[in-house]
Biopython code that builds the backbone (N, CA, C, O; Angstrom):
import numpy as np
from Bio.PDB.StructureBuilder import StructureBuilder

atoms = [
    (1, "MET", "N", (107.888, -168.914, 55.068)),
    (1, "MET", "CA", (108.466, -170.235, 54.899)),
    (1, "MET", "C", (107.373, -171.274, 55.092)),
    (1, "MET", "O", (106.570, -171.173, 56.020)),
    (2, "ALA", "N", (107.343, -172.261, 54.227)),
    (2, "ALA", "CA", (106.358, -173.334, 54.327)),
    (2, "ALA", "C", (106.717, -174.268, 55.475)),
    (2, "ALA", "O", (107.871, -174.331, 55.900)),
    (3, "ASP", "N", (105.734, -174.982, 55.966)),
    (3, "ASP", "CA", (105.987, -175.954, 57.024)),
    (3, "ASP", "C", (106.826, -177.104, 56.490)),
    (3, "ASP", "O", (106.640, -177.549, 55.357)),
    (4, "ALA", "N", (107.745, -177.578, 57.312)),
    (4, "ALA", "CA", (108.600, -178.702, 56.927)),
    (4, "ALA", "C", (108.048, -179.982, 57.546)),
    (4, "ALA", "O", (107.516, -179.974, 58.656)),
    (5, "ASP", "N", (108.185, -181.075, 56.810)),
    (5, "ASP", "CA", (107.796, -182.382, 57.335)),
    (5, "ASP", "C", (108.911, -182.991, 58.173)),
    (5, "ASP", "O", (108.654, -183.710, 59.139)),
    (6, "VAL", "N", (110.161, -182.696, 57.791)),
    (6, "VAL", "CA", (111.326, -183.301, 58.438)),
    (6, "VAL", "C", (112.395, -182.230, 58.619)),
    (6, "VAL", "O", (112.624, -181.410, 57.730)),
    (7, "LEU", "N", (113.044, -182.246, 59.776)),
    (7, "LEU", "CA", (114.172, -181.355, 60.039)),
    (7, "LEU", "C", (115.449, -182.173, 59.912)),
    (7, "LEU", "O", (115.626, -183.169, 60.613)),
    (8, "VAL", "N", (116.341, -181.753, 59.017)),
    (8, "VAL", "CA", (117.639, -182.407, 58.838)),
    (8, "VAL", "C", (118.685, -181.457, 59.399)),
    (8, "VAL", "O", (118.853, -180.340, 58.908)),
    (9, "ILE", "N", (119.387, -181.909, 60.430)),
    (9, "ILE", "CA", (120.415, -181.089, 61.065)),
    (9, "ILE", "C", (121.760, -181.480, 60.483)),
    (9, "ILE", "O", (122.212, -182.614, 60.644)),
    (10, "GLY", "N", (122.388, -180.548, 59.815)),
    (10, "GLY", "CA", (123.654, -180.783, 59.138)),
    (10, "GLY", "C", (123.428, -180.844, 57.646)),
    (10, "GLY", "O", (122.670, -181.687, 57.165)),
    (11, "ALA", "N", (124.073, -179.966, 56.911)),
    (11, "ALA", "CA", (123.881, -179.910, 55.461)),
    (11, "ALA", "C", (125.179, -180.197, 54.725)),
    (11, "ALA", "O", (125.497, -179.569, 53.715)),
    (12, "GLY", "N", (125.918, -181.162, 55.258)),
    (12, "GLY", "CA", (127.087, -181.656, 54.539)),
    (12, "GLY", "C", (126.639, -182.701, 53.539)),
    (12, "GLY", "O", (125.486, -182.700, 53.107)),
    (13, "GLN", "N", (127.536, -183.584, 53.171)),
    (13, "GLN", "CA", (127.218, -184.595, 52.156)),
    (13, "GLN", "C", (126.019, -185.447, 52.572)),
    (13, "GLN", "O", (125.090, -185.618, 51.782)),
    (14, "ALA", "N", (126.019, -185.974, 53.766)),
    (14, "ALA", "CA", (124.936, -186.857, 54.209)),
    (14, "ALA", "C", (123.611, -186.107, 54.326)),
    (14, "ALA", "O", (122.567, -186.631, 53.939)),
    (15, "GLY", "N", (123.646, -184.889, 54.854)),
    (15, "GLY", "CA", (122.422, -184.110, 54.989)),
    (15, "GLY", "C", (121.811, -183.732, 53.657)),
    (15, "GLY", "O", (120.591, -183.763, 53.497)),
    (16, "LEU", "N", (122.661, -183.371, 52.691)),
    (16, "LEU", "CA", (122.163, -183.033, 51.360)),
    (16, "LEU", "C", (121.532, -184.244, 50.676)),
    (16, "LEU", "O", (120.490, -184.127, 50.032)),
    (17, "VAL", "N", (122.166, -185.398, 50.819)),
    (17, "VAL", "CA", (121.608, -186.615, 50.229)),
    (17, "VAL", "C", (120.284, -186.960, 50.897)),
    (17, "VAL", "O", (119.319, -187.318, 50.222)),
    (18, "MET", "N", (120.235, -186.854, 52.215)),
    (18, "MET", "CA", (118.993, -187.132, 52.941)),
    (18, "MET", "C", (117.884, -186.198, 52.475)),
    (18, "MET", "O", (116.761, -186.643, 52.242)),
    (19, "GLY", "N", (118.179, -184.927, 52.337)),
    (19, "GLY", "CA", (117.192, -183.972, 51.855)),
    (19, "GLY", "C", (116.702, -184.313, 50.464)),
    (19, "GLY", "O", (115.513, -184.185, 50.173)),
    (20, "HIS", "N", (117.604, -184.743, 49.609)),
    (20, "HIS", "CA", (117.242, -185.125, 48.243)),
    (20, "HIS", "C", (116.254, -186.293, 48.245)),
    (20, "HIS", "O", (115.227, -186.242, 47.568)),
    (21, "TYR", "N", (116.562, -187.334, 48.999)),
    (21, "TYR", "CA", (115.696, -188.508, 49.009)),
    (21, "TYR", "C", (114.381, -188.254, 49.740)),
    (21, "TYR", "O", (113.355, -188.823, 49.367)),
    (22, "LEU", "N", (114.390, -187.424, 50.760)),
    (22, "LEU", "CA", (113.131, -187.051, 51.411)),
    (22, "LEU", "C", (112.243, -186.292, 50.437)),
    (22, "LEU", "O", (111.034, -186.516, 50.380)),
    (23, "ASN", "N", (112.850, -185.395, 49.674)),
    (23, "ASN", "CA", (112.103, -184.643, 48.672)),
    (23, "ASN", "C", (111.521, -185.568, 47.606)),
    (23, "ASN", "O", (110.368, -185.406, 47.206)),
    (24, "ARG", "N", (112.307, -186.530, 47.148)),
    (24, "ARG", "CA", (111.824, -187.501, 46.157)),
    (24, "ARG", "C", (110.680, -188.342, 46.702)),
    (24, "ARG", "O", (109.831, -188.809, 45.943)),
    (25, "ALA", "N", (110.657, -188.535, 48.029)),
    (25, "ALA", "CA", (109.598, -189.314, 48.661)),
    (25, "ALA", "C", (108.340, -188.481, 48.889)),
    (25, "ALA", "O", (107.356, -188.983, 49.433)),
    (26, "GLY", "N", (108.365, -187.218, 48.479)),
    (26, "GLY", "CA", (107.192, -186.362, 48.603)),
    (26, "GLY", "C", (107.123, -185.579, 49.899)),
    (26, "GLY", "O", (106.102, -184.958, 50.194)),
    (27, "LEU", "N", (108.195, -185.601, 50.676)),
    (27, "LEU", "CA", (108.247, -184.845, 51.927)),
    (27, "LEU", "C", (108.943, -183.506, 51.695)),
    (27, "LEU", "O", (109.605, -183.303, 50.677)),
    (28, "HIS", "N", (108.784, -182.616, 52.637)),
    (28, "HIS", "CA", (109.388, -181.284, 52.545)),
    (28, "HIS", "C", (110.393, -181.121, 53.677)),
    (28, "HIS", "O", (110.028, -180.713, 54.779)),
    (29, "PRO", "N", (111.674, -181.442, 53.408)),
    (29, "PRO", "CA", (112.682, -181.323, 54.459)),
    (29, "PRO", "C", (113.157, -179.880, 54.630)),
    (29, "PRO", "O", (113.145, -179.080, 53.695)),
    (30, "LEU", "N", (113.568, -179.585, 55.844)),
    (30, "LEU", "CA", (114.229, -178.316, 56.141)),
    (30, "LEU", "C", (115.641, -178.663, 56.585)),
    (30, "LEU", "O", (115.824, -179.308, 57.617)),
    (31, "LEU", "N", (116.637, -178.245, 55.823)),
    (31, "LEU", "CA", (118.026, -178.512, 56.151)),
    (31, "LEU", "C", (118.612, -177.295, 56.859)),
    (31, "LEU", "O", (118.488, -176.169, 56.379)),
    (32, "VAL", "N", (119.242, -177.527, 57.990)),
    (32, "VAL", "CA", (119.887, -176.442, 58.734)),
    (32, "VAL", "C", (121.332, -176.837, 59.002)),
    (32, "VAL", "O", (121.650, -178.013, 59.173)),
    (33, "ASP", "N", (122.190, -175.839, 59.034)),
    (33, "ASP", "CA", (123.608, -176.075, 59.257)),
    (33, "ASP", "C", (124.193, -174.833, 59.901)),
    (33, "ASP", "O", (123.685, -173.731, 59.699)),
    (34, "ARG", "N", (125.246, -174.997, 60.666)),
    (34, "ARG", "CA", (125.872, -173.820, 61.283)),
    (34, "ARG", "C", (126.737, -173.045, 60.300)),
    (34, "ARG", "O", (127.094, -171.895, 60.553)),
    (35, "ALA", "N", (127.073, -173.675, 59.180)),
    (35, "ALA", "CA", (127.877, -173.008, 58.152)),
    (35, "ALA", "C", (127.028, -171.961, 57.431)),
    (35, "ALA", "O", (125.800, -172.011, 57.505)),
    (36, "PRO", "N", (127.658, -171.020, 56.741)),
    (36, "PRO", "CA", (126.907, -169.943, 56.086)),
    (36, "PRO", "C", (126.091, -170.375, 54.866)),
    (36, "PRO", "O", (125.199, -169.644, 54.437)),
    (37, "ALA", "N", (126.387, -171.565, 54.294)),
    (37, "ALA", "CA", (125.666, -172.023, 53.102)),
    (37, "ALA", "C", (125.575, -173.542, 53.121)),
    (37, "ALA", "O", (126.418, -174.213, 53.717)),
    (38, "LEU", "N", (124.558, -174.080, 52.472)),
    (38, "LEU", "CA", (124.430, -175.530, 52.373)),
    (38, "LEU", "C", (125.590, -176.093, 51.563)),
    (38, "LEU", "O", (125.984, -175.516, 50.550)),
    (39, "GLY", "N", (126.133, -177.216, 52.010)),
    (39, "GLY", "CA", (127.251, -177.839, 51.309)),
    (39, "GLY", "C", (128.567, -177.108, 51.486)),
    (39, "GLY", "O", (129.507, -177.351, 50.730)),
    (40, "HIS", "N", (128.660, -176.224, 52.461)),
    (40, "HIS", "CA", (129.835, -175.380, 52.650)),
    (40, "HIS", "C", (131.113, -176.192, 52.871)),
    (40, "HIS", "O", (132.169, -175.824, 52.357)),
    (41, "SER", "N", (131.033, -177.283, 53.621)),
    (41, "SER", "CA", (132.242, -178.058, 53.903)),
    (41, "SER", "C", (132.853, -178.613, 52.624)),
    (41, "SER", "O", (134.076, -178.691, 52.514)),
    (42, "TRP", "N", (132.029, -179.001, 51.658)),
    (42, "TRP", "CA", (132.545, -179.489, 50.382)),
    (42, "TRP", "C", (133.159, -178.355, 49.578)),
    (42, "TRP", "O", (134.231, -178.512, 48.995)),
    (43, "ARG", "N", (132.490, -177.230, 49.546)),
    (43, "ARG", "CA", (133.000, -176.102, 48.758)),
    (43, "ARG", "C", (134.317, -175.580, 49.298)),
    (43, "ARG", "O", (135.156, -175.106, 48.532)),
    (44, "SER", "N", (134.512, -175.662, 50.609)),
    (44, "SER", "CA", (135.714, -175.087, 51.204)),
    (44, "SER", "C", (136.898, -176.052, 51.214)),
    (44, "SER", "O", (138.018, -175.629, 51.499)),
    (45, "ARG", "N", (136.686, -177.334, 50.913)),
    (45, "ARG", "CA", (137.783, -178.299, 50.943)),
    (45, "ARG", "C", (138.334, -178.635, 49.566)),
    (45, "ARG", "O", (139.541, -178.817, 49.414)),
    (46, "TRP", "N", (137.477, -178.717, 48.571)),
    (46, "TRP", "CA", (137.909, -179.152, 47.251)),
    (46, "TRP", "C", (137.482, -178.142, 46.196)),
    (46, "TRP", "O", (136.514, -177.403, 46.376)),
    (47, "ASN", "N", (138.222, -178.125, 45.094)),
    (47, "ASN", "CA", (137.881, -177.227, 43.994)),
    (47, "ASN", "C", (136.638, -177.679, 43.247)),
    (47, "ASN", "O", (135.963, -176.869, 42.612)),
    (48, "SER", "N", (136.338, -178.950, 43.317)),
    (48, "SER", "CA", (135.143, -179.467, 42.657)),
    (48, "SER", "C", (134.569, -180.597, 43.495)),
    (48, "SER", "O", (135.252, -181.138, 44.365)),
    (49, "LEU", "N", (133.333, -180.951, 43.240)),
    (49, "LEU", "CA", (132.669, -182.006, 43.993)),
    (49, "LEU", "C", (132.838, -183.334, 43.265)),
    (49, "LEU", "O", (132.040, -183.675, 42.391)),
    (50, "ARG", "N", (133.860, -184.069, 43.620)),
    (50, "ARG", "CA", (134.109, -185.385, 43.030)),
    (50, "ARG", "C", (134.016, -186.415, 44.142)),
    (50, "ARG", "O", (134.639, -186.262, 45.193)),
    (51, "LEU", "N", (133.242, -187.460, 43.912)),
    (51, "LEU", "CA", (133.035, -188.473, 44.938)),
    (51, "LEU", "C", (133.973, -189.659, 44.775)),
    (51, "LEU", "O", (134.249, -190.084, 43.653)),
    (52, "PHE", "N", (134.457, -190.186, 45.869)),
    (52, "PHE", "CA", (135.122, -191.481, 45.965)),
    (52, "PHE", "C", (136.449, -191.599, 45.241)),
    (52, "PHE", "O", (137.038, -192.680, 45.246)),
    (53, "THR", "N", (136.940, -190.562, 44.631)),
    (53, "THR", "CA", (138.207, -190.628, 43.914)),
    (53, "THR", "C", (139.021, -189.380, 44.240)),
    (53, "THR", "O", (138.498, -188.266, 44.185)),
    (54, "PRO", "N", (140.288, -189.557, 44.577)),
    (54, "PRO", "CA", (141.112, -188.372, 44.805)),
    (54, "PRO", "C", (141.094, -187.460, 43.578)),
    (54, "PRO", "O", (141.081, -187.946, 42.447)),
    (55, "ALA", "N", (141.093, -186.179, 43.786)),
    (55, "ALA", "CA", (140.981, -185.206, 42.697)),
    (55, "ALA", "C", (142.086, -185.374, 41.659)),
    (55, "ALA", "O", (141.863, -185.115, 40.476)),
    (56, "ARG", "N", (143.267, -185.803, 42.082)),
    (56, "ARG", "CA", (144.363, -185.912, 41.111)),
    (56, "ARG", "C", (144.095, -186.965, 40.042)),
    (56, "ARG", "O", (144.720, -186.927, 38.982)),
    (57, "HIS", "N", (143.170, -187.915, 40.294)),
    (57, "HIS", "CA", (142.849, -188.955, 39.318)),
    (57, "HIS", "C", (141.704, -188.543, 38.390)),
    (57, "HIS", "O", (141.358, -189.305, 37.487)),
    (58, "ASN", "N", (141.117, -187.386, 38.578)),
    (58, "ASN", "CA", (139.964, -186.967, 37.800)),
    (58, "ASN", "C", (140.276, -185.875, 36.790)),
    (58, "ASN", "O", (139.381, -185.107, 36.438)),
    (59, "ARG", "N", (141.465, -185.778, 36.328)),
    (59, "ARG", "CA", (141.826, -184.729, 35.400)),
    (59, "ARG", "C", (141.358, -185.022, 34.010)),
    (59, "ARG", "O", (141.586, -184.225, 33.101)),
]
sb = StructureBuilder()
sb.init_structure("model")
sb.init_model(0)
sb.init_chain("A")
sb.init_seg("    ")
for serial, (resi, resn, name, xyz) in enumerate(atoms, 1):
    if name == "N":
        sb.init_residue(resn, " ", resi, " ")
    sb.init_atom(name, np.array(xyz, "f"), 0.0, 1.0, " ", f" {name:<3s}", serial, name[0])
structure = sb.get_structure()
C-alpha cells in the first residue's frame, strides 16, 4: 500500500466526497470505515444513489 497524505475516517457520503476532492487536489487520501465496503450505508439504504430528492420522485 502506498503512503497516504490524509486519513479520512468514515466512508459515507461526506467521506467519499472528501476523498474525491483531496484526490483532485493532488493528495492521496486513505478512506477507512467500519463497514465492509466504502459507501456501504448508501448501498444498504436505497436501491440507487439519488441525491436531495426522495426516490419516488425520480422514476
